[in-house]
N, C-alpha and C positions, 0 to 999 in steps of 0.2 A: 967384303963382309967384317963384318965385327969380329975379332977373334973372339972373345967368351960366349959367343954362342954358336959359333963353327958345329954342324958335325953331331948335332946332340938334339933330344926333340924337347921342342919347348910350348911351353903354355900359354897359346894366342892372348888369352884372358888377359895376361899380367905384362906382357910385353908391354905396354903402355897402361898408363892409368890415368884417371879424370882427374886432373885441378879446376878447382874453382876458378868460372869466369876467363876460362882460355882453352888452347889449341895445344894439344901435345903432339910428337913426332918422333919416331924412332926409325930411322932408314935402317933395313937389317939387308939389303943387299945393295951395292950398289956396281951395276958394270954398266963396259961399253954402249950395249944394249939396253940397256932396261932397268929400273930398280924395285924394289919393293918397299913398300914406307908402313909402320901400323901409325896409325894415328885414335887419340882422343878427343872428342868434341863435348865441352862442356853444352848442358842446354843453355841455348840462346848465342851459341857459338858458332863461327863457319867462315868460309874463304870466299870471296868475292869473286861475281866472274871474273874469267879469265877465257885462255882458249891453251893449247897445248898442241904441236907441232907431230905428234903420236898418239895413236891410240892408246885409253888408261883403261882398265877395270876395278870398280870399286865390289870389295864384299864386306858386309857389314857382319860385323860380329856380337855387334849387342847394342840395343835400343831400335832404332831408326832414322834416320835420314832424308831430308827433302831436298833433290838432288834435282837442279833446272839444267837442262841442256837444250840448247836451242832456243829457249824461252818455254821450253815444256815442262813443267813439275812434276816432277816422281817421288812417290814415298817409296826409298827401299828399305825394307824391314831384314831384323836379325836371320842370316843363314839364306838373303838375299844378295845376287849381285847385279849389277848396272856397267853397260858398257861406253866410254865416253869418247868418242869418234874423237881421232884428229883433226885442228880446225876447227872445232865445234868450242864455240861458246858455254862454257859449264860454269853452276856454282852449287855448291854443299852448304848447306843449313841444321842445324839443331834445333827443330822448332818444337817438339812436343818433349824430346827427353834426351840426354847425352846419349850420346853412340861411339861404337867404337867403330873403325874402320882398316881394311886393307889396301891399300894402292897399289896396283902392279901397275907400272909404267913401260911398253914396248918401243922401241926407235926405230926405226926400220932406217938402213942404208942408203 
């Protein structure tokens, strides 16, 4: 965990800021068994299809995302979460608006 954010309350809306035509990320916890990363996606930006060997949870904190898991498109809005199961292909896209999210990945032993 970054020393500048340890043991204090944080405003999740301001941990990452939108930047034109890009995806911004900030890892706030990195441990052997998992990570927590904040992302800001400008409209039209995304992460191409990939998979991971562990479960991940996305929580949308601003805007809405199109998250495709194993070919099924899901619209996930502010205040909602979605689980991306281990080894399932998934992609994330800011289609209608920019969005911010928290990605929590839990690795298994």
